Structure formats: structure tokens, C-alpha cells
N, C-alpha and C positions, 0 to 999 in steps of 0.2 A: 137526337136533334143536333144541328150543327150551326155554326155562325154563318150568317148570310150578309155579306158585304156587297156594296154596289160601287160602280165607277161611272160617273157622269162625264160626258164629253167636255163639258165646260171646265170642271175642276182638274181633270187629269190625275186624280188620286183617288184612293179608296175612301169610302164613307160607310157609316152605319146609320140606318134610318128607320123611321116608323111611319105609319099612315098619318098623313096630314089632317089637321082639324081635330080628329078623334083624340089625339094625344097632345093637343095644344090648348090647355086651359087659358094660357096667357094671350091667346088670339082674340079673346072676347073682352069687350069693355064692360063697364058697370051696367050698361043697358042690355047686355046679353047679345049684342050684335058684334060681328067681326070688326076689329079695328081697321082703319084705313089701309095699313100695310099688309094686312092679311085678307082683305076683301079681294076676291078674284085670285086667290092663292094659286101660284103656278103649279104647286105640287098636288092640286086637286083637279087638274085638268090636263089636257094634252097626253103625252106618253104615260103620265102617271096613272092614267085610267086603265091601262092595259093590264091584263091578269099577270103577265110575267114580271111586271114592275110592282104591282100591288102585293103579290104573294110573299116576297121576301120581307116586306115591311110588316105584313100581318104576322108572319112567322116570328119576327123579332120581338113582337109585343109580349110574348110569353117566354121566348127562348132565353132572355137575359136573366130570368129567375133561376136558371139551372145552377147547381153548385159549381160546375166546371166552366161556367161561361167566361169568367175572368181569365183563367188559364188558356182557354181556347182563343180568346181575343189577343192575348199577348203573343201566342204562337202565330196567329194570322198576320200580325204586324211586324214580324221578324225582319222583313226586308223593306218596310215602309219608312219613308223619311218625313212624309206629310200625311196627315189624316184629318178628315172632317167628320165631326159628329152631326147628324141630323141635316142632311140636305133636304129632308122632309120630316115633319113631326117635331117633337120637342121632348125635353127631359122632364116628363110629367111626374115622375116619382122620385122622392128623396132616396129611396133604397136603390133605384137605378143610378142616380147621381153618385152615390157612394161606391158602387161597383165600377162606374166609369173612372172615378178618381183612382181606384186601384190599378186599372189598366194604364192610366197616365203615369202613375208612379213607377210602374214596372216596365215602361217602354221609354226610357230617357233619350234614346236615339231618334225618337219620332216626335215631330212637332204636331201638337193637337190644337185644333180650332173648334170651339164649341159655341155657336150662336144660340141665344135663348131669350125667350120672353118670360121664363119662369122666375126671373129676378123680381117680378111683381109680388111674389109670395115670400114673406120673411123667412119661412122655414128652410128656404134654399140658400140663404145668404152665407151661412157658415161653410157649407160644402163647396160652394162656388169660390169663396175666398181661399180655401185650401187648394183648390185646383189652380187658381190664378197665382198662387205663391210658388208654383213649380215653374222652373225656367223653360220648360218645353210646352207650356200650355198658354193659350189665350182664350178666356171666356169673354165673349163679346155680347154685351147686353143690347138686344135689338130694340130700336125705337119703334113706336107705333106710327110715327109720322111718315108722310109721303112728300113733305115739303121742307125737309131739312132739320126739323127739331130733333134733339138728341137726348139721351139719358145722361144727366149731368153727374160727373164724379166717377165715372167708370169707363173702362174700355168698351166702346160701343159702336153701333152702326146705325145709319139712317138712310132714307131714300130721298132723292132730290129730282126735280123735274128736268128733263133734257133741255128745255128752253130757258132754264134759270139755274145754271150751275153755280152762280154766285151765292145761291142759298146754302151751298156746302160750306161756306166760310173757310175756316182753316183746316177742314177735314181733307183727308186723302180721297180723291175721287177715283173710284174703281175704274180702270181702263178697259174692262171687258166690253163695254158698250162700243168701243172702237174696233173690236176684233170679233164680231159675230157672237158675242156673249161668252167668249172663252177667256180663262184666266191667263193662259200663256205662261210666261216666265214669272209673272208677278206673284209674290207670296206675302203681300201686305197683310192679308187677313190673319195670317199666322204670327205676325210680328207684334210683340208687346210694345215695341217702340212706336207703333202707329195707333194712337189712342182712338181716333174716329175714322171710320170708313164711310164714304158716301156712295151709295149705289144709285146709278142713274135709272130712273123709272123707264120701263119699256112696255110695248104692247099698247094697242088702242084703248083697252079698258082702263089701264093705269093712267095713261095720258089724259083721258077724259076726266078721271077722278081728280087728278092733280089740278087741272084747269078749274074745276068746280070749287075746290078748296081755295085756290088762289083768288077766284072771283069773290067768294064769300068774305075772305080776309080783307079785300080791298073795299067792299061795300060799306 
């Protein structure tokens, strides 16, 4: 078996991912339903449904358990300067998180960005703290909100409505929405100096959900 990395047109860098929803315990609320930010997940539709996109993510679900996986990942990142963990899926296992930490420690030349909702589970706090203590790592705690609420006290991200950017407050508003969803030269997500990233909600389904939430809040 071998490491399967992907490269999305939006990011412009390599990433390592898993199948969405199946590896995302944090995507569900106490009622068992998907939280607002995960409802209509982009990684569960569109191109992510095609076999050539799904297969590497299914492969990675078991591949990381190999004894040589950390060594192979370090080799794969030899020429990478920026890397994203989980453009789909999440860090569902503490054992996986510990291995990812090893990769981060052994690739100081590479900036790592790990967005996650697994912060909801206390057993992950220690390993995430050790990751965040590295100068080349940003662990971004993802908010469940689609109207700007954020995870307090941590490097985080949230989603804001396109017609209410003021809800981002003092957060850095991701400029990808102004350039067809692409990151371009922006590397804010990888910067420890940017404590809160606000992603602008896009797509008809997301916009409708945001409007409903806002109407309920005003009622």
C-alpha cells in the first residue's frame, strides 16, 4: 500500500483526506443530526461522489495504520511548503492524530493546517495542543455555525452569510469567494497569527439555510 495524496484546484497544495461524514463524529449534534456547517457537506456531493475521488479517501482509512506510514508521509512532503490535512473527513482517531503529529514534527520545512471538529471530544485536546505548539502547525477548531459564531479561546474558523459580512466581526474574511473559490496567494489559514477565519457561505442550499437561521434569530 502507498500514501494517497490529493490536490484540489482551490487550495493549490497537497492534502491528505478521508471520506466525509463517515469519519466525522464531530459533524453531528447532540440530536444526532448534522450541525448547520456540515449539512449539505460539499465533500459529500459534486466531484467527491466520483469513484476516482472516493477511492483514495477510502484507501487512506486503513492505510494510515501501516507501520511505515509516517516515514512515507515525510518522504511525500519532501518538497512541500504548505500542506492541508482533511479537505474532506476529519481526524476521527487519537492514534491517527498521534501519527499526524509525528509527520508534523519531522517536516519543519512545511506549514501544516489541520481544520477539525474533533475538539468537541476532550480526549483529543492534549494531542491538538502538542500540534499547535509547533511553529509550523495551525490546528483550526471549526465552528458549527453558519452565521459567524466561533469557538472561543482557540484558533478557529466559522462561516458567515454573503449578505452579512459584518457578522464576521474582527475575523479575517477568506477572499476565496472573490476569485471563484480559489485560495490564490492567500495563506491565512496556515498562519498562527490569524486567530479567526470567516468563510463566506456559498451555494443555493447554504444561502437558504443561512437565511432561515437569521429569520429565526430575528423572530
